[in-house]
N, C-alpha and C positions, 0 to 999 in steps of 0.2 A: 657858867651856868647854873642854874637852880640846884640844890643838894638839900632843899626840904624834902621831907620821907614821901610829899604826895607824890614826888616825881618818878617814886623808885617801886620795884618790886623786889622783897627780901626774897631771894632762892637760897632754901635752906641756911639761913642768917637771922639773925636778928638787926635791927638797922633805926636806928633812932638820929636826931638831932644833937649834938653836944657842945661842949665848949672846950676849948684846948688854947692856953696862955692867951686868952682873950679875945680867941678867935674862931665865929661859927666854924661847924665841922658835921660832917655825916661820920657816926660811930658804925661801923661793921665787926659783927664778929659771929663765929660759925656759930649754927644753929644743932642740936643736942642729933638731929636724924643722922647728920653726918660726922658727928663731931670728931671721930679718929681715923676717916677716913681720907687718903692724900688723894691731892689733885680732883677735885669735883667738884662739880656744878653748884659753889659757895660763894653768894657772892651778892649784891644790891644792883639791880639792873636796870637801867633806865625806861619807862613805862612808853614813851614814843620815841623810839628814834631808830632809823633804817644807815645802818655805816657800813659802806663799802670800804670806798680808799679816803686816806686823808691824814688826820695827824689827831691824837689826842693826848692831851696834856695837863697832868694832873699833880697836886701836893698829896703825899701820904707821909704818915709815920704809923709806926709799929712799937706797942709795946705787948710784955707776955703775960696773960692771965694767971692770976694766984694760983689759980690749980693746971698749969700749962704743964705737958709732960716734959721729961728731960732732952727728949727732942724736937721739941718745938724750937724752932728758928726765927719766928716771928716774921713769916712768910705773909707777904702783903702786895698785892698788886692789880693788875689788870683785867676783865676778861673783853673779846671786842668778835664782833660777826657773831655773835648769840642767836640762834634761829629761835623760832617761836617758842617750841616747845621745851626750851633749857637743855636739849638731848645731843649739841654740837655748837663748838664754840672754839677759840684761838686764846692763848693767853701768855702774859709774860709777867713771872712775879720777884721780887727780892727774898734773899735769907739775912736779914741784917749781923745777925746774932754769929754767921759767919765771916763779917767783917773783923770781928773781934777776935780772932783767937789767932795765935798760931800755927796752926794746924795747916802744913799748907794744902792738905788735900779738901779739907773744909773751906778753908779760902779759895779754892778757883772752883767750888760751888756757891757763890756767891750770887747767880742770880740762874732763872730756868723760864725757858719758851717751854710749852705743853699744849698740846690739843686734846682737846677730849670729845670723845670717850679713848680713843684707842691710843694716842701717842701721848705717857704720862711719863711723869722724870724715871719711873720703875722700870717702864719698858725700855729707855732709852739706855739705862744700865745695865740690865739684865742683859741685852744685844750689845753691848759693849757699842753704843751709837753715839760720837761725839759731835761737839759742834751746836749742842743748844744752852750749854751752860758758861758763865763767866764770872771772873771774880768781881766783888765789887769793892766800894770804899766806907760806904753808909752804913752806922751799926742803928740798935735801937732807940728809941725817943730822941729821934733825929726827923726833921720835914727832910723828905726826899722829894725832888722833885723828877716827874718822869715825864719824859715827851717819846708817845710811839708814831713814826711815819710809815702808813701802810701803803702800800702800791700793788695790788693785782695779789700774788705768791709770796711779796719779799715785804718783808719788815725789819724795820732797827728800831732801836730802844736806844735812848741818850738817858742820864742818869748825870743832874747837877747841872745843869749848862754846860756839859762836853759837847766840845764840837766833834768829838770823834763819836760814834755810836760805843755802847758799851756791848751789844750783841746785834749780830745783823743774822737774820735768819732768810734765804732763800726760797725757802721750799715750805709756806704754810702747809697744812698737812689736808685741809679744807679745801683749797685749789685758790684760783682765783676769782673765782664767780660768786662764792662765800658772802655775805651778807648778813646783817641784822643790830641787834643792840650793842650798848655795850655796858658793861658790868664793873664795880669795885670789888676785887678779890681781895679775900681772905682764906688760912687755910687753919690747922690745927695749931692752938694754942694762942693767937692773934690777938689782941685790942687794938682794930685798925682803925684810922681815922683818915677822912680824904677831904681835902679843899681844892678852892680855884681849880675848878675843870673844866678845861674847855675843849672842844671839839668842833676840828673844823673839816667839812665833809668838801673833799675835791670831786665827788660825783654821784 
């Protein structure tokens, strides 16, 4: 799928074409308006796509910006079933720095599912709701292969060609009938790069 900027709408982000390791990529960085707010609508979204069920595949690489705060984790991932107003979507992202620490608590929080606007990571943790995070093995400045398999209110997220999913969500919060665009998601302090996006719609 074409990653030239004309095909994308920058939502609370700055988006540009770039080159990493000789490969053309789309660079996405969080914008100033929501620079210090977690789990928000901060992504580049495809301008002409309606996705319900199917498979989303992308390679992504994150670095920390020079002014990234200490709590930045290299947050990078996807948003999907984004509605027209960018006010509702599902998301999965990774925290690469959590794979690079010996802290077992942080390692357990290597990736995250959240649903905007109501079900953020802060909501899950405040109420002790488990099952929406898992450890990962990929760090900063590494290409991470993400594959999301979405069917109705179920999604499975695979990393780096693994046969078993890193995280399975059986209750996507916007329900089985939600649909919309797909976005490339970044959060606080991330310099994000994406390539080789492939979307297979199954209905």
